C-alpha positions in Angstrom: 82.4 -77.7 111.6 85.2 -75.3 112.1 88.3 -75.3 109.8 90.2 -77.2 112.6 88.2 -80.4 112.7 89.6 -83.8 113.3 87.8 -87.2 113.0 89.4 -90.1 115.0 88.5 -93.6 114.1 89.7 -95.9 116.8 88.2 -99.1 118.3 90.4 -99.0 121.5 88.3 -96.9 123.8 91.2 -95.8 126.1 93.4 -94.8 123.2 90.6 -93.0 121.5 89.8 -91.0 124.6 93.5 -90.2 125.1 93.9 -88.9 121.5 90.7 -86.9 121.9 91.9 -85.2 125.1 95.3 -84.4 123.6 94.0 -82.8 120.3 91.2 -80.9 122.1 93.9 -79.2 124.2 95.6 -78.3 120.9 92.4 -76.5 119.8 91.1 -79.2 117.5 87.4 -79.9 117.2 87.4 -83.6 117.7 84.9 -86.3 116.8 85.6 -89.9 117.8 84.0 -93.1 116.4 84.9 -96.7 117.0 84.0 -98.4 113.7 84.0 -97.8 110.0 80.2 -97.9 109.8 80.0 -95.1 112.3 82.6 -93.1 110.5 80.8 -93.5 107.1 77.5 -92.5 108.7 79.0 -89.4 110.4 80.8 -88.4 107.2 77.8 -88.9 104.8 74.7 -88.2 106.9 75.8 -85.6 109.4 77.7 -83.4 107.0 81.0 -83.7 108.9 83.8 -82.3 106.8 87.0 -83.0 108.8 90.2 -81.4 107.9 92.1 -84.5 109.0 91.0 -88.1 109.5 93.2 -90.0 112.0 92.2 -93.7 111.7 93.3 -97.1 113.0 94.1 -99.3 110.1 92.4 -102.5 111.2 89.0 -102.1 112.8 86.4 -104.7 113.9 84.3 -104.2 110.7 87.1 -104.0 108.2 90.2 -102.2 106.8 90.1 -98.4 107.0 91.7 -98.3 103.5 88.5 -99.7 102.1 86.6 -96.7 103.6 89.1 -94.3 102.2 88.8 -95.8 98.7 85.0 -95.6 99.0 84.7 -92.0 100.2 87.7 -90.4 98.5 85.7 -89.0 95.6 83.3 -87.4 98.1 85.7 -86.0 100.6 88.9 -85.5 98.6 89.8 -82.3 100.6 90.4 -84.2 103.8 93.8 -85.7 104.6 94.0 -89.2 106.1 96.7 -90.4 108.6 96.7 -94.1 109.4 97.8 -95.9 112.6 98.5 -99.6 112.7 99.8 -102.1 115.3 102.0 -103.8 112.8 103.7 -102.9 109.5 102.4 -104.1 106.2 104.1 -103.4 102.9 100.9 -104.1 101.0 98.8 -101.7 103.1 101.5 -99.0 103.0 101.6 -99.2 99.2 97.9 -99.1 98.9 97.6 -96.1 101.3 100.0 -94.1 99.2 98.1 -95.1 96.0 94.9 -93.9 97.6 96.4 -90.6 98.5 96.8 -91.0 102.2 99.0 -88.3 103.9 101.0 -90.8 106.0 101.1 -94.2 107.6 102.6 -94.7 111.1 103.0 -97.7 113.4 101.8 -97.9 116.9 102.9 -97.2 119.5 104.1 -93.7 118.7 104.6 -90.5 120.8 101.8 -88.0 120.8 104.3 -85.3 119.9 105.3 -87.2 116.7 101.6 -87.9 115.9 100.8 -84.2 116.4 103.5 -83.2 113.9 101.9 -85.5 111.3 98.4 -84.2 111.9 99.6 -80.6 111.7 101.3 -81.4 108.4 98.2 -83.1 107.1 96.1 -80.1 108.2 98.4 -77.7 106.2 98.1 -79.9 103.2 94.3 -80.1 103.5 94.0 -76.3 103.9 96.1 -75.8 100.8 93.8 -78.2 98.8 90.7 -76.4 100.0 92.1 -73.0 99.0 92.9 -74.3 95.6 89.4 -75.8 95.3 87.9 -72.5 96.3 90.0 -70.6 93.7 89.1 -73.2 91.1 85.4 -72.8 91.9 85.6 -69.0 91.5 87.5 -69.3 88.2 85.0 -71.9 86.9 82.1 -69.7 87.9 83.7 -66.9 85.9 84.0 -69.1 82.9 80.5 -70.7 83.1 78.1 -70.8 80.3 75.8 -68.4 82.1 78.7 -65.8 82.1 77.9 -65.3 78.4 75.7 -62.2 78.7 72.7 -61.7 76.3 69.2 -62.8 75.7 69.2 -62.4 71.9 68.3 -65.5 69.8 72.0 -65.7 68.6 73.3 -65.9 72.2 70.6 -68.3 73.4 71.5 -70.6 70.5 75.2 -70.3 71.4 74.6 -71.2 75.0 72.4 -74.1 74.0 75.1 -75.4 71.8 77.8 -75.1 74.5 75.6 -77.0 77.0 75.5 -79.9 74.6 79.2 -79.8 73.6 80.6 -79.7 77.2 79.0 -83.1 77.8 80.6 -84.6 74.7 84.2 -86.1 74.8 85.2 -84.3 71.6 88.8 -84.5 70.5 88.9 -81.2 68.7 86.7 -78.3 67.6 86.9 -74.9 65.9 85.6 -71.7 67.3 85.0 -69.2 64.5 83.9 -65.6 64.5 85.1 -62.0 63.9 87.9 -60.4 65.9 86.7 -59.3 69.3 83.6 -61.5 69.6 84.9 -63.5 72.5 86.3 -66.7 71.0 88.8 -67.0 73.8 86.1 -66.8 76.3 84.2 -69.6 74.6 87.3 -71.8 74.6 87.8 -71.2 78.4 84.1 -72.0 79.0 84.5 -75.3 77.1 87.5 -76.2 79.2 86.4 -75.1 82.7 82.8 -76.4 82.3 83.9 -79.8 80.9 85.3 -83.0 82.4 88.9 -81.6 82.0 88.3 -78.6 84.2 90.9 -79.7 86.8 93.5 -80.3 84.1 95.7 -77.6 82.4 94.4 -75.2 79.8 97.3 -74.0 77.7 96.9 -71.2 75.3 99.0 -69.8 72.4 98.4 -67.2 69.7 99.7 -68.8 66.5 100.1 -65.3 64.9 102.3 -64.0 67.7 105.4 -66.1 67.0 107.5 -66.8 63.9 107.3 -70.3 62.5 110.5 -71.6 64.2 109.6 -70.4 67.6 106.0 -71.6 67.3 107.2 -75.1 66.5 109.6 -75.1 69.4 106.8 -73.9 71.7 104.3 -76.5 70.5 106.5 -79.5 70.5 109.4 -78.6 72.9 113.0 -79.3 72.3 116.1 -81.1 73.8 119.2 -79.4 75.0 121.4 -78.6 72.0 118.6 -78.9 69.5 119.5 -75.5 68.1 121.6 -72.5 69.1 120.5 -71.2 72.4 118.8 -74.4 73.5 120.7 -74.9 76.7 118.3 -77.2 78.5 115.3 -79.4 77.7 112.0 -77.6 77.2 108.6 -79.2 77.5 106.3 -78.1 74.7 102.8 -76.9 75.0 101.4 -80.3 74.0 103.2 -81.9 77.0 102.2 -79.0 79.3 98.5 -79.5 78.3 98.6 -83.3 78.9 95.2 -84.5 80.1 93.8 -81.0 79.5 93.2 -78.6 76.6 95.4 -76.9 74.1 93.9 -73.7 72.7 95.4 -72.6 69.4 94.2 -69.1 68.7 94.5 -67.6 65.2 95.3 -70.9 63.8 94.7 -69.6 60.3 98.0 -67.7 60.5 100.1 -70.9 61.0 102.6 -71.8 58.2 101.7 -74.7 55.9 104.7 -76.9 56.7 104.0 -76.5 60.4 100.3 -77.4 59.8 101.4 -80.8 58.6 103.3 -81.5 61.8 100.3 -80.3 63.8 98.1 -82.7 61.9 100.2 -85.7 62.7 100.3 -84.7 66.4 96.5 -84.3 66.6 95.9 -87.5 64.7 98.4 -89.7 66.5 98.5 -87.9 69.9 102.2 -88.4 69.8 104.8 -85.6 69.6 108.6 -85.5 69.2 110.6 -82.7 70.8 113.0 -80.9 68.4 116.3 -82.8 68.6 114.8 -85.9 70.1 114.8 -89.4 68.6 111.8 -90.7 70.6 108.1 -89.8 70.6 106.0 -88.9 73.6 102.3 -89.9 74.0 100.0 -87.0 75.0 96.4 -86.9 75.9 95.3 -83.5 74.7 92.0 -82.0 73.5 92.4 -79.3 70.8 90.4 -76.1 70.5 91.3 -74.0 67.6 90.0 -70.5 66.8 90.3 -68.2 63.9 88.7 -64.9 62.7 89.5 -65.9 59.1 87.3 -68.0 56.8 89.2 -71.3 57.0 87.1 -72.9 54.2 88.2 -70.0 51.9 91.8 -70.4 53.0 91.6 -74.1 52.2 90.3 -73.2 48.7 93.1 -70.8 48.3 95.7 -73.4 49.3 96.9 -71.5 52.3 95.4 -73.9 54.9 95.6 -77.6 54.8 92.2 -79.2 54.0 93.0 -82.4 55.9 93.9 -80.4 59.0 90.8 -78.3 58.8 88.6 -81.4 58.5 90.4 -83.1 61.4 89.9 -80.1 63.7 86.4 -79.3 62.5 84.8 -82.2 64.4 82.5 -79.5 65.9 82.3 -75.9 64.7 81.0 -73.2 67.1 80.4 -69.8 65.6 80.4 -66.8 67.9 78.0 -64.1 66.6 79.2 -60.5 66.0 77.8 -57.7 68.2 75.8 -56.2 65.3 73.9 -59.5 65.1 72.8 -59.2 68.7 72.3 -55.5 69.3 69.5 -56.1 71.7 72.1 -57.5 74.1 73.6 -54.0 74.4 70.9 -53.4 77.1 72.7 -55.9 79.3 76.3 -55.6 78.1 76.6 -51.8 78.5 75.7 -51.7 82.2 77.8 -54.8 82.9 80.9 -53.3 81.3 80.3 -49.9 83.0 80.1 -51.7 86.4 83.3 -53.6 85.6 85.1 -50.3 84.7 83.7 -48.6 87.9 85.3 -51.3 90.0 88.7 -50.9 88.3 88.8 -47.1 88.4 86.8 -46.4 91.6 84.2 -44.4 89.6 80.5 -44.4 90.2 79.0 -44.0 86.7 75.5 -45.3 86.8 73.4 -43.2 84.5 73.4 -43.6 80.7 71.9 -40.5 79.0 69.5 -41.0 76.1 72.0 -39.3 73.8 74.6 -41.9 74.7 72.2 -44.8 74.2 71.2 -43.5 70.7 74.9 -43.3 69.7 75.7 -46.8 71.1 72.7 -48.5 69.4 73.3 -46.8 66.1 76.9 -47.9 65.8 77.7 -51.3 64.2 80.6 -52.2 66.5 83.0 -53.7 64.0 85.4 -54.4 66.8 82.6 -56.3 68.6 82.7 -57.0 72.4 86.4 -55.9 72.7 85.7 -52.5 71.1 82.5 -52.0 73.3 84.4 -52.8 76.5 87.3 -50.5 75.6 85.1 -47.6 74.6 83.0 -47.8 77.8 86.2 -48.0 79.9 87.4 -44.8 78.3 84.1 -43.1 79.0 84.1 -44.2 82.7 87.7 -43.1 83.2 86.9 -39.6 81.8 83.5 -39.2 83.5 83.1 -36.4 86.1 80.0 -37.6 87.7 77.4 -40.4 87.5 76.6 -39.8 83.9 78.3 -41.6 81.1 79.9 -38.8 78.9 78.5 -39.2 75.4 81.2 -37.0 74.0 83.8 -39.5 74.9 82.2 -42.3 72.9 83.8 -40.9 69.8 82.0 -43.3 67.5 81.6 -42.6 63.8 78.1 -42.7 62.4 77.2 -45.7 60.3 77.5 -43.8 57.0 81.0 -42.5 57.8 82.0 -45.9 59.1 80.9 -47.8 56.0 82.9 -45.4 53.8 86.0 -45.8 55.9 85.7 -49.4 57.0 88.5 -50.7 54.7 92.0 -49.5 54.5 92.9 -47.3 51.5 96.0 -45.6 50.1 96.9 -42.4 48.3 100.2 -41.1 47.0 100.5 -39.0 50.2 100.0 -41.9 52.6 97.8 -44.6 53.9 94.4 -44.6 55.7 94.0 -47.4 58.3 90.8 -47.4 60.5 91.5 -47.6 64.3 88.0 -48.7 65.1 88.7 -52.3 65.9 87.7 -53.6 62.5 91.3 -54.5 61.6 93.7 -56.6 63.7 97.3 -55.5 64.2 98.3 -58.4 61.8 95.9 -57.1 59.2 97.3 -53.6 59.4 100.9 -54.9 59.0 99.9 -57.1 56.1 98.2 -54.1 54.3 101.2 -51.8 54.9 103.7 -54.3 53.5 101.5 -55.2 50.5 101.1 -51.5 49.7 104.9 -50.9 50.0 105.5 -53.9 47.6 102.9 -52.5 45.2 104.6 -49.2 45.1 108.0 -50.8 44.6 107.0 -53.3 41.8 107.2 -56.2 44.3 110.9 -55.5 45.0 111.6 -56.6 48.6 114.9 -54.5 48.9 113.2 -51.3 47.8 110.1 -52.0 50.0 112.4 -52.6 53.0 114.1 -49.2 52.3 110.7 -47.5 52.1 109.6 -49.0 55.4 113.0 -48.4 57.1 113.6 -52.0 58.0 116.0 -54.7 56.9 115.5 -57.0 53.9 115.6 -60.1 56.1 112.9 -58.7 58.4 110.6 -57.8 55.5 111.3 -61.1 53.7 110.2 -63.0 56.9 106.9 -61.1 57.0 106.3 -61.5 53.3 106.6 -65.3 53.7 104.4 -65.1 56.9 101.6 -63.4 55.0 102.1 -65.3 51.8 102.6 -62.1 49.8 103.9 -62.0 46.2 107.3 -60.3 45.7 110.6 -60.4 43.9 113.5 -61.7 46.1 
């Protein structure tokens, strides 16, 4: 069928023929049937996929709304327009409930009917474009998009195939920085039964405590200075879908207690509101920190951890699956070629030796960025080994951790430390050198006492206020 197809269901032969002639002249590809049974047969057995269905309401073998209700799950990208010889409030209400585009009484002018059909066609085309975009997005975030044939990756894919078919309420994705925890969260959403619902993501380490609370739960106008209008929080925005809380280990303890209540009760209260709102949200939390250790240290609530940890999915580091480099490296080079209009296709033996000898502390993220740099700076089809700029394993192990001297600090820029880890180390070192005095440390770091005090509290550092 073309993308301008129309199915007419009309038992009055003369009216059916007149409608067919009119819409054929308007460049529609028209199919006409005279009963619901014929319509069901054409739709199901002959693979007709009409853009619009124009149907009489009452036919010799039943009410057309029954056919719509029966077939809607199978042909939900077609719009239905109903004709009837008399008005019925019950039928009109049911038609709206079933998602019919419109409901019109006979007789009506062909011009008016054409306007309705054209409007229904625009709506159907928009739905199909959205479905195509969703299909492309879902294929990008399918389980098979996780590249690698190593035992670790085969085990991960096997676990994900089981989890996506389970109606879990919450889970934790753990793993080192750069391993692809966000990718796993998106796969769980777009491959599961909530794929058509929203996926809302937030990095808990990216916002200070007050802003994070407002973002999660929303607020009413006037709840605080600057709150000029009502704001729907991320829990509300993710209703019927998934809320992805990245770096949840960085969340403040007092906010963790509010999160626990929301996850347990599936009810939230906007800041400044007196009433609670029911939400239907699935939680996926991720952290590169050892949450069990943080619970033992008292910096993460044990009850929240156990509530979220219904299922735990660990994403392996790249050094645990080095055999996957054979697949990952060509894939990332091809991706970079498309972005930069390069044609790198050959990986010299020298480059392979360096790549396979390196431990990749920054994992997939570091590998992708290193290869993108090499492709951008390549002069021909060969991957330039000199632009890999990777330390050998011995040098790397000696410099993997940050260190300090009286002259300054050493912080590795190899992907082994996140920006938050670097900031925490710098602040702690400044405090150490100033005998934990915040004012002196702020002066050393050329910042304000208030700014430093906020970060000291954020990272739970010891100091003298």
